C-alpha positions as CSV (number, residue, x, y, z in Angstrom):
1,X,37.7,-29.5,-100.1
2,X,36.1,-32.7,-98.8
3,X,35.2,-36.1,-101.0
4,X,31.5,-36.7,-101.7
5,X,30.2,-39.5,-99.3
6,X,28.0,-41.5,-101.2
7,X,24.3,-42.9,-99.5
8,X,21.1,-44.7,-100.8
9,X,18.7,-42.3,-98.8
10,X,19.9,-39.0,-96.8
11,X,16.9,-38.0,-94.3
12,X,16.5,-34.4,-93.5
13,X,14.8,-32.7,-90.8
14,X,15.2,-31.6,-87.4
15,X,15.3,-33.7,-84.2
16,X,12.6,-33.0,-81.8
17,X,12.2,-33.3,-78.0
18,X,8.7,-34.7,-77.8
19,X,6.5,-34.5,-74.8
20,X,3.6,-36.5,-75.6
21,X,-0.1,-36.8,-73.8
22,X,-2.7,-39.2,-75.2
23,X,-5.8,-41.0,-73.3
24,X,-3.0,-43.7,-71.7
25,X,-0.7,-41.0,-70.1
26,X,2.2,-38.8,-70.7
27,X,5.7,-39.8,-72.1
28,X,8.6,-38.1,-72.8
29,X,10.2,-39.2,-75.8
30,X,13.2,-39.0,-78.5
31,X,11.2,-37.8,-81.8
32,X,11.1,-35.9,-84.9
33,X,10.3,-37.0,-88.5
34,X,13.8,-37.5,-89.4
35,X,14.5,-40.2,-86.4
36,X,12.0,-42.4,-87.3
37,X,12.0,-42.5,-90.7
38,X,16.1,-42.8,-90.6
39,X,15.5,-46.0,-88.2
40,X,12.8,-47.6,-90.6
41,X,14.9,-47.3,-93.7
42,X,18.0,-48.7,-92.0
43,X,16.1,-51.6,-90.6
44,X,14.8,-52.1,-94.2
45,X,19.0,-52.6,-95.3
46,X,19.5,-49.5,-97.3
47,X,22.8,-47.2,-96.3
48,X,21.2,-44.0,-94.7
49,X,22.6,-41.0,-93.7
50,X,21.2,-38.0,-91.6
51,X,21.3,-34.2,-91.9
52,X,19.8,-32.6,-88.8
53,X,20.2,-29.3,-86.2
54,X,20.1,-30.4,-82.2
55,X,21.6,-29.1,-78.8
56,X,24.7,-30.6,-77.4
57,X,22.6,-31.9,-74.5
58,X,20.9,-34.3,-76.9
59,X,23.8,-36.1,-78.4
60,X,22.5,-39.3,-77.0
61,X,20.4,-39.2,-80.1
62,X,23.2,-38.9,-82.4
63,X,24.9,-41.5,-80.6
64,X,22.0,-44.0,-80.9
65,X,22.0,-43.2,-85.0
66,X,25.9,-44.1,-84.9
67,X,25.5,-47.4,-83.1
68,X,22.7,-48.6,-85.7
69,X,25.3,-47.8,-88.5
70,X,23.8,-44.3,-89.3
71,X,26.0,-41.6,-90.5
72,X,24.8,-38.5,-88.8
73,X,25.7,-34.7,-89.9
74,X,24.3,-32.6,-86.9
75,X,24.8,-28.7,-86.8
76,X,24.4,-28.2,-83.0
77,X,22.4,-25.3,-81.9
78,X,21.1,-23.5,-78.9
79,X,18.4,-25.5,-78.1
80,X,16.7,-28.6,-79.9
81,X,13.2,-28.4,-81.4
82,X,10.6,-29.0,-78.7
83,X,7.5,-30.1,-79.3
84,X,4.4,-31.3,-77.2
85,X,1.7,-33.6,-79.0
86,X,-1.6,-34.3,-77.2
87,X,-4.0,-37.0,-79.1
88,X,-7.0,-36.7,-77.2
89,X,-8.8,-39.7,-78.9
90,X,-7.7,-42.9,-80.0
91,X,-7.6,-41.6,-84.1
92,X,-4.1,-40.6,-84.6
93,X,-5.2,-38.2,-87.2
94,X,-6.7,-36.3,-84.0
95,X,-3.7,-34.2,-82.3
96,X,-3.1,-31.0,-81.0
97,X,0.6,-29.3,-81.4
98,X,2.6,-26.8,-79.7
99,X,6.3,-25.8,-80.3
100,X,8.5,-24.4,-77.4
101,X,11.7,-24.0,-79.0
102,X,13.0,-24.5,-82.5
103,X,16.8,-25.5,-84.1
104,X,16.4,-23.4,-86.5
105,X,16.5,-23.9,-90.8
106,X,19.1,-26.5,-92.7
107,X,20.4,-24.9,-95.5
108,X,21.8,-26.7,-98.8
109,X,25.7,-25.7,-97.2
110,X,24.7,-28.6,-94.9
111,X,24.5,-31.0,-98.0
112,X,26.8,-30.0,-100.4
113,X,29.5,-32.6,-99.7
114,X,26.9,-35.6,-99.5
115,X,25.0,-37.5,-102.7
116,X,22.5,-39.7,-102.2
117,X,20.4,-42.0,-104.9
118,X,16.9,-40.6,-102.8
119,X,16.3,-37.7,-100.0
120,X,13.2,-37.8,-97.6
121,X,12.9,-34.3,-96.2
122,X,10.6,-34.7,-93.2
123,X,10.6,-31.6,-91.2
124,X,8.1,-30.5,-88.5
125,X,6.8,-27.3,-89.8
126,X,7.4,-24.7,-91.9
127,X,10.6,-22.3,-92.7
128,X,12.9,-25.6,-91.6
129,X,13.5,-26.2,-95.1
130,X,13.0,-24.0,-98.3
131,X,12.3,-24.1,-101.9
132,X,16.1,-23.3,-102.3
133,X,17.0,-26.8,-100.7
134,X,14.4,-28.8,-102.5
135,X,16.0,-27.6,-105.8
136,X,19.4,-27.7,-105.3
137,X,18.7,-31.3,-104.1
138,X,16.8,-31.9,-107.4
139,X,19.5,-30.3,-109.3
140,X,21.5,-33.1,-108.2
141,X,19.1,-35.5,-109.7
142,X,18.0,-36.8,-106.2
143,X,14.8,-39.2,-105.8
144,X,13.1,-36.8,-103.9
145,X,10.7,-37.1,-101.4
146,X,9.0,-34.5,-98.6
147,X,6.3,-34.9,-95.6
148,X,3.6,-32.4,-96.5
149,X,3.4,-31.8,-92.4
150,X,6.8,-29.6,-92.8
151,X,4.9,-27.2,-95.1
152,X,1.1,-27.4,-93.9
153,X,2.5,-26.6,-90.6
154,X,3.0,-22.7,-89.4
155,X,4.0,-22.0,-86.1
156,X,2.1,-18.9,-84.4
157,X,2.9,-18.3,-81.0
158,X,4.1,-22.1,-79.7
159,X,0.9,-23.2,-81.3
160,X,1.1,-25.4,-84.5
161,X,-1.7,-24.3,-87.0
162,X,-2.3,-26.1,-90.5
163,X,-2.7,-23.8,-93.2
164,X,-2.9,-23.7,-96.9
165,X,0.8,-23.3,-99.0
166,X,1.7,-20.6,-101.0
167,X,4.9,-22.1,-102.7
168,X,2.4,-26.1,-103.5
169,X,2.5,-25.2,-107.0
170,X,6.0,-24.2,-107.2
171,X,7.5,-26.6,-105.1
172,X,5.5,-29.9,-105.8
173,X,7.0,-30.6,-109.6
174,X,10.7,-30.6,-108.1
175,X,9.3,-33.4,-105.8
176,X,9.2,-37.4,-107.2
177,X,7.0,-38.5,-103.9
178,X,4.8,-36.4,-101.2
179,X,3.8,-37.9,-97.9
180,X,0.8,-36.2,-95.9
181,X,-1.7,-37.8,-93.8
182,X,-5.3,-37.2,-94.0
183,X,-6.2,-33.9,-92.2
184,X,-3.1,-32.5,-94.1
185,X,-4.3,-33.4,-97.6
186,X,-7.9,-31.5,-96.9
187,X,-5.9,-28.6,-95.8
188,X,-3.7,-28.2,-98.7
189,X,-5.9,-29.6,-101.5
190,X,-9.5,-28.5,-99.9
191,X,-10.6,-32.4,-100.6
192,X,-11.4,-34.0,-97.4
193,X,-11.5,-37.8,-99.8
194,X,-8.3,-39.2,-99.9
195,X,-8.8,-40.5,-103.3
196,X,-9.4,-37.0,-104.2
197,X,-6.7,-35.4,-102.6
198,X,-4.2,-37.7,-104.1
199,X,-5.1,-37.1,-107.4
200,X,-5.2,-32.8,-106.9
201,X,-1.9,-33.2,-105.5
202,X,-0.5,-34.9,-108.5
203,X,-1.8,-32.3,-110.7
204,X,0.3,-29.8,-109.2
205,X,3.4,-32.2,-111.0
206,X,4.1,-34.2,-108.1
207,X,5.0,-38.0,-109.6
208,X,3.9,-40.3,-106.5
209,X,1.4,-39.6,-103.2
210,X,1.6,-41.3,-100.4
211,X,-1.6,-40.6,-97.9
212,X,-1.7,-42.4,-94.6
213,X,-4.8,-42.3,-93.0
214,X,-6.6,-44.3,-89.6
215,X,-7.0,-48.0,-91.7
216,X,-3.9,-47.3,-93.7
217,X,-1.8,-46.2,-96.8
218,X,-3.2,-45.0,-99.8
219,X,-0.5,-44.7,-103.1
220,X,-1.5,-42.7,-106.1
221,X,1.0,-42.8,-109.0
222,X,0.9,-43.1,-113.3
223,X,-3.2,-42.6,-112.7
224,X,-3.5,-45.7,-110.6
225,X,-4.7,-46.4,-106.8
226,X,-3.1,-48.6,-104.8
227,X,-4.1,-49.2,-100.9
228,X,-2.9,-51.2,-98.2
229,X,-4.1,-51.6,-94.6
230,X,-2.5,-50.9,-90.9
231,X,-2.7,-54.1,-88.9
232,X,-1.5,-53.4,-85.3
233,X,-2.2,-54.8,-82.6
234,X,-2.3,-51.6,-80.6
235,X,-1.3,-47.9,-80.9
236,X,0.5,-47.5,-78.2
237,X,3.7,-46.0,-80.6
238,X,1.3,-43.7,-83.2
239,X,3.6,-40.7,-82.9
240,X,6.0,-41.1,-85.8
241,X,3.5,-42.8,-88.0
242,X,3.6,-40.8,-91.0
243,X,7.2,-40.3,-90.5
244,X,8.2,-44.4,-90.5
245,X,5.8,-44.5,-93.3
246,X,8.0,-42.0,-95.6
247,X,11.2,-43.4,-94.7
248,X,10.2,-46.7,-95.1
249,X,8.2,-45.9,-98.7
250,X,11.8,-44.4,-100.0
251,X,13.6,-46.8,-98.9
252,X,11.9,-49.6,-100.8
253,X,11.1,-47.5,-103.8
254,X,14.9,-47.9,-104.8
255,X,14.1,-51.9,-105.9
256,X,9.9,-51.9,-106.1
257,X,7.7,-50.3,-107.9
258,X,5.2,-47.8,-105.6
259,X,2.4,-50.6,-105.2
260,X,4.8,-52.7,-103.6
261,X,6.5,-50.2,-101.7
262,X,3.0,-49.2,-100.6
263,X,2.6,-52.7,-98.9
264,X,6.0,-52.6,-97.3
265,X,5.8,-48.7,-96.2
266,X,2.3,-50.3,-94.5
267,X,3.6,-53.1,-92.7
268,X,6.8,-51.2,-90.9
269,X,3.9,-48.3,-89.9
270,X,1.9,-50.7,-88.5
271,X,4.5,-52.8,-86.6
272,X,5.7,-49.2,-85.5
273,X,2.5,-48.1,-83.9
274,X,2.7,-51.3,-81.7
275,X,5.3,-49.9,-79.8
276,X,6.6,-46.1,-78.7
277,X,9.8,-44.6,-80.6
278,X,11.2,-45.7,-83.7
279,X,11.2,-48.9,-85.8
280,X,13.2,-51.7,-84.4
281,X,11.8,-55.0,-85.6
282,X,14.0,-57.5,-87.5
283,X,13.4,-58.1,-91.4
284,X,12.6,-61.7,-90.3
285,X,9.6,-60.6,-88.4
286,X,8.9,-58.0,-91.3
287,X,8.5,-60.4,-93.8
288,X,6.5,-62.7,-91.4
289,X,4.2,-60.2,-91.0
290,X,3.7,-59.1,-94.8
291,X,3.3,-62.8,-95.7
292,X,0.3,-63.0,-93.0
293,X,-1.4,-59.7,-93.4
294,X,-0.9,-59.0,-97.0
295,X,-0.8,-62.4,-98.4
296,X,-1.5,-61.4,-102.0
297,X,1.7,-59.3,-101.6
298,X,4.8,-60.1,-104.1
299,X,7.8,-60.4,-101.6
300,X,11.0,-59.3,-103.3
301,X,14.8,-58.6,-102.4
302,X,15.4,-55.9,-100.5
303,X,17.7,-52.9,-102.2
304,X,21.0,-53.2,-102.2
């Protein structure tokens, strides 16, 4: 019997090999919600682990996690999940997604010897994580967050489409936090207004709702709305925006209430969007950014 490993945050989801097309050109990057979320949380000083699937040829991603002090529990599959992300305009909410190959589903067995204070589920489309895993994690008493992109997106003939999720009312009571972007929120709730959408999500039983949109982050908790803006100098690294936000929010919720965790998440995401790849700025840079851009924010010690 393996000993149970203890973490502050476990990030779950498949690595994706991404081709990004935007008005500025074409790029090939290592992506996946798990990649962006784990690195963001790690930079915030919490103990992070990753559970993911990928091809052996992409082992460099695992090596980078380990170099940064992130424990990794990979399952090697014949192919990695391969995605194409096209941004036709400067609006990060507008994108066209396609998938050429997938690395399969993550099962409860892959986490049976791991324990964490919190877990962030970040998948690319429906089917990578099921309700069985969500229920299993909640039974462990985990503070559980999930990105709605992995449930609103449906893969059909290599194209990803946003569709309503029949299990929404069943799944959300198990979740403490959900993260959605404005487009996904409208698809799942039928409400284009993000404030109304956040309230609808909460009525399904989730405790905290985090919605990213082009101007910032909206947090809804205990009947209160909290807004924190984005202050990016450019959008060169906009791919991975929401994934970074979820990782940062879940990391900061270990020590801060929702409103303040939202400010830190918005700041991390703002800085990440200025550079391609996962968030890699220092705490000193981040603290200075928050003092400048969010002057009313109360800074606090990071989670231990």
